[in-house]
C-alpha positions as CSV (number, residue, x, y, z in Angstrom):
1,M,2.7,-2.5,-2.5
2,D,-0.3,-1.2,-4.4
3,K,-0.2,1.0,-7.5
4,L,-2.5,3.6,-8.9
5,V,-2.5,4.6,-12.6
6,V,-3.6,8.2,-13.0
7,R,-3.9,9.5,-16.5
8,G,-1.0,7.2,-17.6
9,T,1.2,7.9,-14.6
10,E,1.9,5.1,-12.1
11,I,1.7,6.1,-8.4
12,N,3.1,3.6,-5.9
13,V,1.2,3.2,-2.6
14,Q,2.7,1.8,0.6
15,R,1.3,1.2,4.1
16,D,2.9,1.9,7.4
17,L,2.4,-0.3,10.6
18,K,-0.9,1.5,11.3
19,R,-2.2,0.6,7.9
20,D,-2.2,4.2,6.8
21,D,-1.7,4.8,3.1
22,F,1.4,6.7,1.9
23,L,1.6,7.8,-1.7
24,S,4.8,8.4,-3.7
25,L,5.5,12.1,-4.0
26,T,8.3,11.2,-6.3
27,D,5.9,9.5,-8.8
28,I,3.5,12.5,-8.6
29,A,6.4,15.0,-9.1
30,K,7.3,13.2,-12.4
31,I,4.2,14.8,-14.0
32,K,6.1,18.1,-13.7
33,D,9.6,16.9,-14.3
34,S,10.2,13.2,-15.0
35,D,14.0,13.6,-14.9
36,N,14.3,15.5,-11.6
37,P,11.3,14.9,-9.4
38,R,13.2,15.5,-6.2
39,Y,13.8,19.1,-7.1
40,I,10.0,19.6,-7.6
41,I,9.5,18.2,-4.1
42,Q,12.1,20.5,-2.6
43,N,10.6,23.5,-4.3
44,W,7.2,22.6,-2.8
45,L,8.8,22.3,0.6
46,R,10.3,25.8,0.3
47,N,6.8,27.3,0.1
48,R,5.6,28.9,3.3
49,N,2.1,27.6,2.8
50,T,3.5,24.1,2.6
51,I,5.5,24.4,5.8
52,E,2.4,25.7,7.6
53,F,0.2,22.9,6.2
54,L,2.7,20.3,7.3
55,G,3.0,21.9,10.7
56,V,-0.7,21.8,11.3
57,W,-0.9,18.2,10.1
58,E,1.9,17.0,12.4
59,T,0.4,18.9,15.3
60,L,-2.9,17.0,14.8
61,Y,-1.4,13.5,14.4
62,N,2.1,13.5,15.9
63,P,2.5,14.1,19.7
64,N,6.3,14.1,19.3
65,F,6.4,16.8,16.7
66,N,9.2,19.4,17.4
67,R,7.4,22.7,17.2
68,V,10.5,24.7,18.1
69,E,12.2,23.5,14.9
70,F,9.0,24.0,13.0
71,D,8.7,27.6,14.1
72,A,12.2,28.2,12.9
73,F,11.5,26.8,9.5
74,R,8.2,28.7,9.2
75,S,10.0,32.0,9.9
76,Q,12.5,31.2,7.0
77,A,10.1,29.7,4.5
78,G,9.7,31.6,1.3
79,L,13.1,33.3,1.5
80,N,15.4,32.9,-1.4
81,S,18.0,31.4,1.0
82,F,15.6,28.8,2.4
83,V,16.4,25.3,1.4
84,M,14.3,22.3,2.5
85,T,14.5,18.6,1.7
86,P,12.2,15.8,2.9
87,Q,15.0,14.2,5.0
88,K,15.9,17.5,6.6
89,W,12.3,18.1,7.6
90,V,11.9,14.7,9.1
91,D,15.2,14.8,11.0
92,A,14.7,18.2,12.5
93,T,11.0,18.0,13.4
94,G,10.4,14.3,14.0
95,A,7.7,14.4,11.3
96,I,5.8,11.3,10.5
97,G,3.7,12.4,7.6
98,I,6.6,12.3,5.1
99,V,9.2,9.5,4.7
100,S,12.2,8.9,2.5
101,K,12.9,5.4,1.3
102,A,15.8,3.8,-0.4
103,G,15.9,0.7,-2.6
104,R,13.8,-0.6,-5.5
105,Y,10.6,1.3,-4.5
106,G,12.5,4.2,-3.0
107,G,11.7,7.9,-3.1
108,T,9.7,10.3,-1.0
109,Y,6.3,9.1,0.3
110,A,3.7,11.1,2.2
111,H,0.5,10.3,4.0
112,K,-2.5,10.4,1.6
113,E,-3.7,13.8,3.0
114,I,-0.3,15.4,2.4
115,A,0.1,13.7,-1.0
116,F,-3.3,15.1,-2.1
117,E,-2.1,18.6,-1.1
118,F,1.1,18.1,-3.0
119,A,-0.8,16.9,-6.1
120,S,-3.0,20.0,-5.8
121,W,0.1,22.1,-5.9
122,I,1.3,20.3,-9.0
123,S,-2.1,20.3,-10.8
124,V,-5.6,20.7,-9.4
125,E,-7.0,18.6,-12.3
126,F,-4.5,15.8,-11.6
127,K,-5.3,15.9,-7.9
128,L,-9.0,15.3,-8.7
129,Y,-8.2,12.3,-10.9
130,L,-5.8,11.0,-8.2
131,V,-8.5,11.2,-5.5
132,K,-11.0,9.4,-7.8
133,E,-8.5,6.6,-8.5
134,F,-7.6,6.2,-4.9
135,E,-11.2,5.9,-3.9
136,R,-11.7,3.2,-6.5
137,L,-8.8,1.3,-5.0
138,K,-10.3,1.5,-1.5
139,T,-13.7,0.3,-2.8
140,E,-12.0,-2.8,-4.4
141,E,-10.1,-3.5,-1.2
142,M,-13.3,-3.3,0.9
143,K,-15.1,-5.8,-1.6
144,Q,-12.1,-8.2,-1.3
145,L,-12.2,-7.8,2.5
146,G,-15.9,-8.7,2.6
147,W,-15.3,-11.8,0.5
148,D,-12.4,-12.9,2.7
149,I,-14.6,-12.4,5.8
150,K,-17.5,-14.5,4.3
151,R,-15.1,-17.2,3.3
152,N,-13.5,-17.4,6.7
153,L,-16.9,-17.4,8.4
154,A,-18.0,-20.3,6.2
155,K,-14.9,-22.3,7.2
156,I,-15.6,-21.6,10.9
157,N,-19.3,-22.5,10.6
158,Y,-18.4,-25.8,8.8
159,R,-15.9,-26.7,11.5
160,I,-18.5,-26.0,14.2
161,H,-21.0,-28.1,12.4
162,T,-18.6,-31.1,11.9
163,D,-17.6,-30.9,15.6
164,A,-21.3,-30.9,16.6
165,I,-21.9,-34.0,14.4
166,K,-19.0,-35.8,16.1
167,E,-20.2,-34.9,19.6
168,N,-23.9,-35.5,19.2
169,L,-24.8,-37.7,16.2
170,I,-22.2,-40.4,15.9
171,P,-22.7,-43.4,18.2
172,P,-19.4,-45.1,19.3
173,E,-20.4,-48.5,17.8
174,L,-20.5,-47.2,14.1
175,S,-17.9,-48.4,11.6
176,A,-15.6,-46.0,9.8
177,R,-17.8,-46.3,6.6
178,Q,-20.9,-45.5,8.6
179,I,-19.3,-42.5,10.2
180,S,-18.3,-41.2,6.8
181,L,-21.9,-41.5,5.7
182,V,-23.1,-39.5,8.6
183,Y,-20.6,-36.7,7.7
184,A,-21.6,-36.9,4.1
185,N,-25.4,-36.6,4.8
186,E,-24.9,-33.8,7.3
187,A,-22.7,-32.0,4.8
188,D,-25.5,-32.3,2.2
189,V,-27.8,-30.6,4.6
190,L,-25.3,-27.9,5.4
191,N,-24.7,-27.1,1.7
192,M,-28.3,-27.5,0.6
193,V,-29.3,-24.8,-2.0
194,P,-32.5,-24.1,-3.8
195,V,-32.5,-25.5,-7.3
196,Q,-34.3,-23.2,-9.7
197,S,-36.3,-24.5,-12.7
198,G,-38.1,-21.6,-14.4
199,K,-40.0,-19.8,-11.7
200,S,-40.1,-22.8,-9.3
201,E,-37.7,-23.9,-6.6
202,C,-37.2,-27.2,-5.0
203,S,-34.9,-28.5,-2.3
204,V,-32.5,-31.3,-2.9
205,H,-31.0,-34.1,-0.8
206,Q,-32.7,-36.2,1.9
207,R,-31.0,-37.7,4.9
208,R,-30.2,-41.3,5.1
209,N,-29.6,-43.2,8.3
210,P,-26.0,-43.9,9.4
211,A,-26.2,-47.5,8.2
212,G,-27.2,-46.4,4.7
213,G,-30.7,-47.9,4.7
214,A,-34.1,-46.2,4.3
215,S,-35.1,-43.9,7.2
216,G,-38.3,-43.5,9.1
217,K,-40.0,-46.7,7.8
218,A,-40.3,-50.1,9.6
């Protein structure tokens, strides 16, 4: 569960199984009426433009969308007698772009594209701030993902390196202490970094032989 803070208003963000972001319409509606946000959502759903927008969105992304029920709703939308709720829309049309949740983080959630449309209906200015904050969240997630990938690759490379040492550099006659020295020396090479002093750089660590003596000299 992520959370956006837009001009002092907290907007909960959830993800479905496809990792699509769903924003809380209930939280967005509180800008208009903090006590009765569900009525704000229902008023939005009564709008003909809203029904047509939702119908186009579902047609694009939902192969099981019930267009017969949609056409019936579209013909009634805008009339004084027309009443629509999120659950009624989902149950009748099989919509996937809007969901109603119960529990601690309950309320009405919508796919980000639908949520942005709803925010625009509430306030164009607020919608722009919402989009900006959402993009900031995505940028931070990508940075964290990049860090996780680098960390996991480092672990994999280290495991490959130590396996290669075991298979190619350790004679069977070495003692446990000598084997540990081989691993330590090879780890030094693996983790070798330039040491900067002013504008100069020098490399550190030199290999020692498995027995711990001087190498390369008789």
